[in-house]
N, C-alpha and C positions, 0 to 999 in steps of 0.2 A: 504493500500500500504506500509506504514512504517513497519507494522508487517511482511508483506511478504518479504520485503527487509532484515529485521533482521533475519528471518528464513533462507533465502538464505545465508546470511553471516555466520551464525552459522553452517549451513550445510557444507559450504566450509571449515571453520576452522576445523570442525571435520574430513572432508575428508583429509585435509592437515596433520593433526596430525596422521591419520591412514596411511599416505603414499600413498594415492590414487591419489592425484592430481599431475600432472607433470607440468613442466614449459611451455609447449606449448600444442597446441591442433591439432587434425587432425587424420590421420590414420597411424598406423605403417606399415612399409615395402613398401608402395607404393609411389615411386617417391621422396624420400629424404633419408638422412642417416638412421635415425631411424623412423622419422615420416614425413608425407607429410607437407611441409611448403611452403606457398604461398609467403613468404617474402625473398626467397633466392636471393642474389645479387652476381653479378660477371660480368666479361667482356666476354660475350659469342658471338661468331660469327659463321657463317656457314663455318668452316674450313674443310679442307680435313681430311680423317681418319688418325689418328696417329698410331693406331694399331687395329687389329681385330683377335679375337681368337675364336676357336670353343667351343660351349657349348655341352658337351658330351650328346648323346642321350641314354636313358635307353634301356637295352636289353629287347626284348620281348620273352616270353616263346615259345618254339618250339612246341606248341600244337594247332595251328590255331588261337591264340589270335590276331595276327596282321590282319589276314583276317577278323575276326569278328569285329575288331576295325574299319576297313575301311568300312565295311558294315553298321555299325551303324552311322558313321559320314558322309556318302555319301551326305546327303542332305545339309550339311553345307559347301560344297565346294564353294558355291557362295560367301562366305565371310570368310576371314581368320582372326583368333584371335591369336595374339602372346601369348605365354604361360609362358614366364619367366619374373620375376621382381626382379632385383638385389637390394641389400643394400650395403652400403659402411661403413666399420668400420676400423679406423686406417690405412687409405691408402690402404686398400684391398677391392676388390669387391667380394661379395659372391653371388653365383647363384645356385638355386636348380632346378633340372629337374624332381622333383616329387619322385625321388628315392635316388639319391646321390647329394652331394653338392660339388661345385668347388670353389676355391679361386683364384683371379687374382690380380696381382700388378696393382693398379690404374694407375700408371704412365708409365709402359712399357708393360703391358699385360701378363707378365709371369704367366702361369697357373699351379696350383697344385691341386691334389685331396685332398679334405678336409674330407669328410665323405662318405664311400663307399655305405651306404644304409643298409636296413634291409632284402632286398630280392635280389636275383640274376637276376630275370627276371620278367617283368610285365605280369600278367595273367588276368588283368581286363581292360575294355575299359576306355580310357581317354577322357572325354567329351571335345568338342571344346572350351567351355567357361572357362576351368580351367586356373587359373593363379598360377604358382608355386612361392610362396613368402616366405619370412623369416622375423623374428622379432629379433632385437638386443636389449639386455638389460644387462648392467653391466658386460661385458665380456663373455656373453653367447649368443648363437643363439638358437632360438626356431623355429622348423620346423614341418609341418605336411607332413609326407612322407609315401610312399606305404609300407604297412606291409603284412605279409603272410596271405593267406586265403586258406581254405580247399575247397571252392566252385570251381566248374569247369563249363565250357560251356557244355550245354546239347542241342543237336539238333537231329532231325530225318528227314533225307532227307533235304528239304529246310526249314523245320519248326524249328524255334528257340524257344526252350523250356525255357531255363534259361541262363541268363547272370550273371556271378559273379560280384557283386558290390565291389568296392574297400573298403578296411578297412585301412584307413590312421591313422598312429600312431602319437601322439604328443610327440616330444622328445626335450630335453634340452641338448645342447652341449657346452663344454668349447671351446672358441675361441683359447686360448693359446695352449691347448693340443689336441684338436680335440676329446676328450673323451665324451661319452654320460653320463651326470649326472643322468638322469632318462628317462624312457620311460613310459608314463602314462598308456599304454596298457599292460605293462609287468606284469604278475601275481606277480612277486617279489616286485613290487612297491606298489601294492594294499594293503589297510588295511583290517582288518577283517570285517568292517562294510561298506565297499565301495559298491556303487550301482552296480547292475548287468548290468547297462547300459554300463559300461566300457568293458564288455565282447565282445560286438559286435559294439562298438562305431567306427564311422567313423569321425575323426576330420577333419572337412571340410574346415578349413581356418587357416592361421597363427594367433597366438593369440595376445591379448593386455595384457601387464604385468603392473599391478598397485600395488605398494607396494610389498607385499609378496604373491600376488594372480595372477594367470594366468587365463585369461578369453578367451574362444573361443567357436565356434559353433560345435556341434555334430549332425550329421544327421544319422537317423537310419530308416530302412524299416521294418515295421511290419504290412503288409497288406496295409499300406499307409506310405508315408514319414512323419517322425516325426522330428521336429527341436527343439533342446535343446540348452540352454545357460548353460555352465558348468564352475565352478570355481575350479581351481587346486591349491594346495599348492605349491608355488614356490620352497620350500626347499626339499620336499619329492616327489613331483609328484603325490600325492594322491588327489583324488577328494574330495572337501569340500561339494559342493552341486550342484544340477542340477535343471533347470527350463524348463518344457515343454512349449514352446512358441506357437506352432501351429502344425497342421498336414494337409496334402493335398496330391494330386496325381500328378504324371507326366505321360508320355506315358507308356502304358502297352502293352505287346504282346497279342496274341490271347489266351494265357493260363493264363492271368491276372497277369503276372509277370513284374517287371520293366526292362527296357532295358538300363538304365544308372543311374549313381548316381545323387543325388541332389547336384549341385555345390554350394559351399559356397562362401560367400563374407566376407572380413575382416570387423571387427567391427569398428565403430567410437566411440570416447570417449571425453567427456569434463566434468571437475569438478566431476569426479567419476561416471558420468552417461554414460551407455553403450547404443549405438544406433545400432539396429540389423535389417538388411535387410535379410529376410529369403529366398526370391525367390520362395516362395509358397503362394503368395498372402497376406503377412503380413509384416508390418514394426512396430517396437516397441522400447520403451525406458525402460531400467532396471536400478535400483539403484544398483551400484556395492557394496555398503556397506552391504546391507541386502538381496539382490536378489529380491526385490519387483518389479513387473511390474508396471511402472508409467503410461504408456499409450500404447495402441495397436490399430492399424488401419489396415483395409483391403484396398487393391487397386484392380483395374481391371486387370485381367489376360488375356493372350492370350488363347483363347479356345483350349482345348486339343482334337485333332482328335480322332474319334472312330476307333479302329483297327478292320477291317472286314476280312482281308486276312493275309497271312503268313508274309508279309512285314509290319513292323510298320511304320506308317506315322508320321513323326516328325513335330513339329511346326516349322514354318519358323524362321530363326535367328532374334533376336531382338537386344537389347543392348549387348555390351561386358560386361565383368565383371567389373563393376564400383562401387567401395566402396562408402558408404555414405559420404557426405561432410557437415560439419557444418560451416555456415557463417552468421554472423549478426543475430543470434538467429533462423536461418532457417535450417532445415535438408533437404538436396537435395538428392533424390534417383532416380536411373534409374534401375528398376528391370529387370532381365534377362527374366522374364516370363510376361512382360507387354510391350505394345507399348508406354507407357507414361513415362514422367519424372515428378516427383512430388516435391512440396515444402511443408513441414510441419512446424508448429510452434514447435520448439524443446522442449519447456517447457510443452505444453499441448497436442501435437499430432494433433491439428486441421489442416485440410488440407487447405493450403493457395491458392494453384494453381496446375494445372496439364496441360500438353501440350503433344499432341499425335505426338511425333517426331520419334518414334522408327523405322519407316519404312525407313526413310531417314538418320537417324543419329545413330551412334554406341557408341560414347564415351562422357562422361562428362569430359572435359579436365581440369577444374579448376574453381576457383572463384577469380576474381580480382576486387577490388573496387566496390563491389555489383553486378558484372556481372557474371552470370553463363555461362561459355564457353562450347559450345556443338559442336562436330565435326562429320561429315559424308561426304556427297557429297560436302559440303562447311562448313564454320565455322560461327556460329551465337552466339549472346549473349542474355541472358534472364535476366530481372531484378530479383534479388534474392528474393525480397519481394513480387512481383506480378506475376512473370512469363511472363511479357510482353516482346516482342521482342524489343531490343534496337537499333540494327544496321539496317539501310535500305540503300543500299542493304547489303547482307551478304558478308563475305570475300570469294571470289571465289578461288578455287584451279586450278591447271593445267588441261588441257583438259582430261577428262576421269579419273581424279585422285580422290581419296577419303581418308579420315583419316584412318590410319592403326594401331593405337595404342594410348596409353595414352601420352599426351603431358606433358610439364613441364614449369613452369613460372620462369623466371630469371629476377629479378628486375621488370621492366615494359614491358617485352617482353615475348610473348608466343611462345614456340617452339612446332611445330606440325609435327608428322611423317605422310607423305602420302604414298600411294602405290608406287609412282614414284619419289616424291620430298620430301625434308625436308624444312619446312617453318619457317620463323620468322614473327610474327604477332603482331601488336600494339593492345592490348586487350581493350584499352580505346577508341581509335579513330575508331577501326574496319577496319583496312587496312593492307594489306600484305606489309611487309618491304623488304623481300628478300626471294628467294627460290633457292634451289640447288638440282640438280638431283642426286640421289644416284649413286655412282660409280658402285655398284652391289646391286640392290634392294633386291634380294632374300637373300643376306647376311646381309645387313645393316638395313633395316627398322624394327622397333619394338617399344616397350615402351621406353620412354625417361626419363633420370635422369641427373641432373646437380650437380656437386660437384667439388670444387677446380679448377675452370676454365676449367673443362673437361665435355663435353656432352657425355653421354653414351646412346647407343641404344641397347636394348636387343631384338634380333629377335628370330626366331624359332630355329636357329642352331648356331648363332654367337653373340658374344658380341663385340661391336665396340665402340671405343673412338675417339672423335673429339676434337682437341685443337690446338691453335696457339702456337707451341712449343717455338718460340722465345719470345712471350709475357709471357708465363708461366715461362720460364727460368729467364727473367728479374724480374718478380714479386717475385719469390722464392729467387733470389740472394739479392734483396732489403730487403725482410723479414728477411733473415738470418743475414744481416748486422745489422739490428735493434735488432734482438733477437738471438744472436749467441749461446745461451744455450738452444734453443728450439729444442728438438730432432725430433719432428714431421716435422718441416720445413727442417731440415738437411736430414732426410730420404727421403722426397719428392724430394729434390734437387738431391740427389745421384741417386735415381731411374730414374729421368728424364734424367740425364747425361748419364746413361747407355743406355737408348733408343736412345739418340742422338749420340751414338758411341764415347763417351768420357770416356772410362773405367778408365783411370788413375785418372782423377778428381773425378769420382764417388767413386772409392775405397778409396780415402782419406777421404771423408765424411762418408762412411760406417765404416771405421776403427775407426774414431773419436767416432762414436756412440758406437761401441763395447767396446772401452777402457773406455768410460764414464760409461757404465753399469757395469764395473768390479770394480769400486772404492768402498771402504768400505762404504761410505755414500750415495751410489746410491739409489734413491727411486724406487718405483714400476714402475713409468712411464719410467724412464731411463732404467731399466732392460727390460721392454717390448720392447722399440725401439731397444735396443741392440740385443735382440734375433731376431727381424725381420731383422736387418742389418746383423747379422751373417748368416742368411739363404741366403740373397742376395749375400753376399760375397762368400759363398760356391759355389753357382751357377755361379757367375762371374768368379771365379778362374778356375772352371772346363772348362768353355767356352774359357777362355784365354789360358788355357793349350792345348786345342784342336787346337787352331789356332797358337800356338807357332811355330817358324821356326826351333828351335833346341831343343835337348833333355834337355840341361841345363835350358833353359827358361821354358820348360814344367814342369820340376821337381820343379823349383822355385815356380811356381804357385800352 
């Protein structure tokens, strides 16, 4: 045991020196600023929406793609999976729609186009389980977005011969300038010895960035679905190495061809070890330092129906796209191709428990104090070590309601989005604290995220923020009085004042930031916030000019 502890300590020190280990653990992109963090604290209540802005929908190519998309997704209409997951960086919310990326001011909802995309229109089916996420690291965003493809739909009468599978590119974009630093699929990026895998690679999920290496999943169809873990050089975008993890099948049409892509799930990471859920019957752990597979285990899959006729019979919907969770040495996974949720020993891969919950439940909502929180028709808690149900009875939702997206944990409270209501739940005692009916369920319900006393909900078409404006204003004013030189606090306060209809007070704070960034000794941080403040000032002046009562006031603005 002592020797094992020593080896673990030495391995951790080596990983730290290589820049692999980060200060926290969890998953990037899903329900936190950069990483999912179950220790977020703040004063969050079920306030009314403070702003709601549209998430642009990608255009579909005018060649029947949309019809074919509806045809393939028809059997999934019994359950709706939200497809957007935002991240927050420097007071801005970034949202990908799978093609382009938008940025929103966290405090007033102002939207700007950030990245236009690599294609003008989608020509491939978008699977219902897809979650469009992003990764943030050191001033850059990493995204897997739709790329061009030469494949087209082929059909004869009612017979579907070929469906073009997406080819998603992995790109790195500067947040400051919005410029693409590299595209891993671009031939100009590739080195002479790069694997041919990149030629047809579908980067299936947002990556994990550790030190100078970017790790992500690549799925490729060559007679069967092949799942690879690839390592990309963060500086150049060139592939360092790839590991074939497994291969397997999904639904095929009567011509033996796939009808949709293998949907990827973001990786989990701890101490330089990457945990991969493939969604083709395999879960595994890989050493990020040298690419060795440390353990690999199979799980029970939902049987694939045999296609006998023109129409492909799809498997019934199971779990939503739930990334793996690490808690107390246990890896918790809910595969999209299984009815079960599993707990594995993260060190050895030994299966500790499994529970067949996928017919009634759709989301693993989080882990709090050794409790795995699972949501569907109601909310239950499982012991992370044994899988035993802890609450009796479960937390009931409103009549006919069910969980409609990922929740978020704020301090000792779990926020859960339902189809009809937003809920606050005590995850320790297992009781509902409060519920609030969505003002507009079609617009508001979605995956939840909490940051800076603001609860965000990313739905199918809208991004909505909930906050107690008076409370937030009081908190920010007190923070600024304690830290008058903190540019982030001043920017947040100025943005909130704009939303509250107090432009004069807001302009004073924004001008203060711009002037601070112009001084000779201004550091990079002050220049960053000065640029953001200048953008806000420009838009504010234009708006005030449009509302001015006279020509002189308009010209002054």
